[in-house]
C-alpha positions in Angstrom: 144.9 105.2 85.7 148.6 106.1 85.9 151.6 105.5 83.7 152.7 102.7 86.0 149.5 100.8 85.2 150.5 100.5 81.5 152.9 97.7 80.5 153.8 98.3 76.9 156.2 95.3 77.0 153.3 92.9 77.9 150.8 94.9 75.9 148.3 95.4 78.8 146.8 98.1 81.0 146.0 97.1 84.6 143.0 98.8 86.2 143.2 98.5 89.9 140.3 100.7 90.8 137.2 99.4 88.9 133.5 99.6 89.6 133.3 96.0 90.9 136.5 96.6 93.0 138.4 93.8 91.2 141.6 94.4 89.3 141.1 94.2 85.5 143.7 93.6 82.8 142.9 95.0 79.4 145.0 94.1 76.3 146.4 97.1 74.3 145.9 97.0 70.5 149.2 97.3 68.7 148.3 100.7 67.1 147.5 102.1 70.6 150.6 100.5 72.1 152.8 102.6 69.7 150.9 105.8 70.6 151.2 105.1 74.3 154.9 104.4 74.0 155.3 107.7 72.2 153.2 109.5 74.8 155.2 108.2 77.7 158.5 109.1 76.0 157.0 112.5 75.3 156.2 113.1 79.0 159.8 112.5 79.9 161.4 114.3 76.9 163.0 117.8 76.4 161.0 120.4 74.6 162.9 119.7 71.4 162.4 116.0 71.6 158.8 116.5 72.4 158.2 118.5 69.2 160.1 116.0 67.1 158.1 113.1 68.5 154.8 115.1 68.3 155.3 115.8 64.6 156.5 112.3 63.7 153.4 110.7 65.4 150.9 113.4 64.5 149.1 111.3 61.8 148.7 108.4 64.2 147.6 110.7 67.0 145.0 112.4 64.8 143.8 109.0 63.4 143.3 107.6 66.9 141.5 110.7 68.0 139.2 110.6 65.0 138.4 106.9 65.6 137.4 107.7 69.3 135.3 110.7 68.2 133.6 108.5 65.5 132.8 105.8 68.0 131.3 108.4 70.4 129.1 109.7 67.6 128.0 106.2 66.7 126.8 105.8 70.3 129.4 103.0 71.0 130.3 104.8 74.3 127.1 105.2 76.2 128.3 106.0 79.7 125.4 104.7 81.7 124.6 101.3 80.2 126.7 98.3 81.1 127.1 95.7 78.4 126.7 92.9 81.0 123.4 94.5 82.1 122.0 94.3 78.6 123.3 90.8 78.0 121.6 89.7 81.2 118.3 91.2 80.1 118.4 89.2 76.9 119.4 86.0 78.7 116.6 86.4 81.3 114.0 87.7 78.7 113.2 90.5 81.0 113.8 94.2 81.1 115.7 94.8 84.3 114.6 98.5 84.4 110.8 98.2 84.1 110.5 94.4 84.8 108.6 93.9 81.5 109.0 90.5 80.0 110.9 90.5 76.7 109.1 88.1 74.5 111.4 86.2 72.1 111.6 87.9 68.7 109.4 90.8 69.8 110.1 94.4 68.8 111.2 95.1 72.4 113.7 92.2 72.5 115.0 93.3 69.0 115.6 96.8 70.3 117.5 95.5 73.3 119.6 93.3 70.9 120.3 96.4 68.8 121.4 98.2 71.9 123.7 95.4 72.8 125.3 95.5 69.3 126.1 99.2 69.8 127.7 98.5 73.1 131.1 97.4 71.8 133.1 98.7 74.7 133.0 98.0 78.5 132.7 101.0 80.9 136.4 100.6 81.9 137.5 100.7 78.2 135.3 103.8 77.7 137.0 105.5 80.7 140.4 104.7 79.2 139.5 105.9 75.8 138.0 109.1 77.2 141.2 109.9 79.0 143.3 109.1 76.0 141.0 111.3 73.9 141.6 114.2 76.2 145.4 113.7 76.0 145.2 113.4 72.2 143.3 116.7 72.0 146.1 118.3 74.0 148.8 116.9 71.7 146.8 118.1 68.6 146.4 121.6 70.1 150.2 121.7 70.9 150.9 120.9 67.3 148.6 123.6 66.1 150.2 126.2 68.5 153.7 125.3 67.3 152.7 125.9 63.7 151.5 129.4 64.5 154.6 130.2 66.5 156.8 128.8 63.7 155.0 130.9 61.1 155.5 134.1 63.2 159.2 133.4 63.6 159.6 132.8 59.8 157.8 136.0 59.1 160.1 137.9 61.5 163.1 136.3 59.8 161.9 137.5 56.4 161.5 141.1 57.8 165.1 141.0 59.2 166.6 139.7 56.0 
């Protein structure tokens, strides 16, 4: 995914290289749209503008990062299981891995349904969120580094005064 694939005006991300080789358009939630807009501006900004933007959006950046981490811990981002695959198993009443029949209301079918409930994101969405998480980590680290540098400079200023 590249910056040109993101249309903040239309509120969508276009994925041209997907697993099934078909372009996919994903809507951008409003909260994420604001963060992406800031990120794109940040990439094209001077160092001073970057820091100002980073500090003004730090709470949103941290909040989004925490949500992504929470969803990972909940198991909502399993990288190897496609939601469509699990839905098909339920529809066909058959495990597509071991070919065992899934008897309606059986414990096996119930486990597959529980798995489906946990799969709240498609693999393309997971890829996007994983990339965003990485960028958010970098922004959070930059903020922490700035604080340490600022504190050192303030300490030097005190010594010179």
